[in-house]
C-alpha positions in Angstrom: -74.6 31.7 47.8 -72.7 28.5 47.1 -74.0 26.1 44.4 -73.0 22.5 44.3 -74.0 20.4 41.3 -74.0 16.6 41.3 -75.6 13.6 39.7 -73.7 13.3 36.5 -72.1 10.2 35.1 -72.0 7.8 32.2 -75.2 6.8 30.6 -76.2 5.1 27.3 -78.0 6.9 24.6 -81.8 6.9 25.3 -81.2 6.8 29.0 -82.0 9.2 31.8 -80.0 11.2 34.4 -81.2 13.6 37.0 -78.9 16.4 38.0 -79.2 18.3 41.3 -77.9 21.7 42.4 -77.9 22.4 46.1 -77.7 26.0 47.2 -76.3 27.1 50.5 -75.7 30.5 52.1 -78.4 33.0 51.2 -80.2 30.2 49.5 -83.7 31.4 49.4 -86.0 31.8 46.5 -84.7 35.2 45.6 -82.9 33.8 42.5 -83.8 32.4 39.2 -81.9 29.2 38.7 -80.6 27.6 35.5 -78.5 25.0 33.9 -75.8 25.5 31.3 -73.5 23.0 29.6 -70.1 23.1 27.9 -68.9 20.4 25.6 -65.2 20.0 24.8 -63.9 22.8 22.6 -67.3 24.6 22.6 -68.7 27.6 24.4 -71.0 27.2 27.4 -74.6 27.1 26.3 -77.9 27.7 28.0 -79.9 24.6 28.7 -82.8 25.5 31.0 -84.0 28.1 33.6 -86.7 28.3 36.2 -88.1 31.4 37.8 -87.9 32.4 41.4 -91.4 31.1 42.0 -90.9 28.0 39.9 -93.9 29.0 37.8 -92.0 29.7 34.6 -89.5 27.6 32.8 -87.4 28.0 29.7 -85.5 25.6 27.6 -83.0 25.5 24.8 -84.6 24.2 21.6 -82.2 21.2 21.6 -83.5 19.9 24.9 -87.1 21.0 24.9 -89.4 18.0 25.4 -86.6 15.9 26.8 -85.3 17.8 29.8 -87.3 19.2 32.7 -86.1 21.7 35.2 -87.7 22.0 38.6 -87.0 23.4 42.0 -87.7 22.5 45.6 -87.5 25.7 47.6 -87.8 23.9 50.9 -84.6 22.0 50.1 -82.9 24.9 48.2 -82.3 22.5 45.4 -82.9 22.7 41.6 -83.1 19.6 39.5 -82.6 18.8 35.8 -84.3 15.7 34.7 -82.7 14.6 31.4 -84.5 11.9 29.4 -83.9 10.4 25.9 -80.3 11.4 26.2 -78.2 11.7 23.0 -74.4 11.6 22.6 -74.5 15.3 21.7 -75.7 15.9 25.3 -72.3 15.0 26.5 -70.9 18.0 28.4 -70.0 19.4 31.8 -73.3 20.8 33.2 -73.2 23.9 35.4 -75.9 25.3 37.6 -76.2 29.1 38.0 -78.2 31.7 39.8 -79.2 35.3 39.1 -81.9 37.6 40.3 -83.1 38.1 36.7 -84.2 35.1 34.7 -83.9 37.3 31.6 -80.2 37.8 32.2 -79.7 34.3 33.4 -81.0 32.9 30.1 -78.3 34.7 28.2 -75.6 33.5 30.5 -75.3 36.3 33.1 -75.1 34.8 36.6 -74.3 35.9 40.0 -73.2 32.5 41.1 -72.0 29.4 39.3 -71.7 25.8 40.5 -68.6 23.7 39.9 -70.0 21.6 37.1 -70.8 17.9 36.8 -69.8 15.7 33.9 -72.5 13.9 31.8 -71.3 11.5 29.2 -73.7 9.8 26.9 -72.4 6.8 25.0 -73.8 5.7 21.6 
């Protein structure tokens, strides 16, 4: 499975961005999918995850209520809609996949995307 994330960019605080992660290869719904982010000088943190069926979603406390993860299995794509962005959301965002959403939520992934930069200006 290959994951390609895109959709990042520069946005003002309070604005919105939607990230996409396109999966290819064995890109069916056998994997839970998630988003992580890494700010400069910091470790990579969990942001959000969605189950194989799309029926369950999980969020980090810092983004809950502002970010929404979703998936379109027909397009083998996962999205992260980010609203009410804050400067502290600035980071490189990575998508990831694992057969277990429990493990994915703690940063264990079978596959990682290459990352896309999101910069939020104040």
